[in-house]
N, C-alpha and C positions, 0 to 999 in steps of 0.2 A: 378372697374369691372375687371381690368387687373389681380388683385390678384386671383379672382375667376377662371379666365381662366388658370392661371398658377398652381393652386392647384392640379389638377389631374396629371399634368406632374411631379410636385415635389413629389407627393406620389408614382408615378411609378418609378421615379429615386431612391427614398429612398428604395422602395421594391427591386429594382434591385441591389442596392448597398449592402443591407443586405443579399440578396441571394448570392452575390459574396463573401462576408466576410464569410458566413457560409460554403461555399463550400471549402474554403482554410484553415479555422481554425480547428485545432484538439486539444482538451484539452490534457495537458501533461500526464494525467493518461492513456488516450487511446493510446497515442504514446508509452508509456512504455509497455503497454500490447501487442503492436504489434511488439516490438523489438524481434529479434532472439537471443536466449540464448542456452546454452548447459546444459543438465541435468547432474548433478554431479554423479549420481548413474549409469546411463547407457551410457552416452556420446552422446545421441541423440540430434540433433539440432531441436528446435521447438520454437514457440512464447512463450512469457512470460505468456500469457493468458492460453495457453494449458498446460504449465508446472504447473501453479498454480492451475488450476481448473479441468483439465481433465486427465493429464498424470499419468499413473500408470505403473511403471517399476519394482516395488518391490511388492511381494504379500501382500495382505491386512493384513494378520496375522503378518507379519514381520513389516509392517509399524505401526500397532497398538502397537506392543511390543516396538518398538523404541520410539513412541510418548509417551507411558506410562512411560517408563524409563526416558525420557527427562523431562516430566512433574513432576515426582517424584523428580528428581534431582533439578529442579528449585524451587520446594516447600521447599526442604531441605535447599538449599542455602539461600532462603529468610528467613527461620526460624532461621538459624545460624546467619545471619546478624542482625536480630532483637534482638536475645539473646545477641549478642556481643555488640550491641548499648545500650541495657538496662543495661548491666553490666558496661559499661564504664560510662554511665550517673549516675549510682548508686554510684560509687566510685569517680566521678569527683570532688565532693565537698571536698574530703580530699586532692586532689592534687592541687586545685586552690588557696589554702591559701598562 
């Protein structure tokens, strides 16, 4: 019967211990989002979360033009790399002998 008497105390201790752990633990992803960084475009200091999800220092049309140009360049680079790889694989049999 002593174990039954101790069970509620143990449960309370466990709950209190868990609550203390949760209060001090912060996942790394949240810690990163709360870190202070500087915007490269305007030099303003803000949190990583604000920079990533909310900060607008360049007009939308300019951002869209830059994003489109970057995306097109990435696609072109990937296509060039694939073509170069296929070309090297096609003629590799002649050089492996």
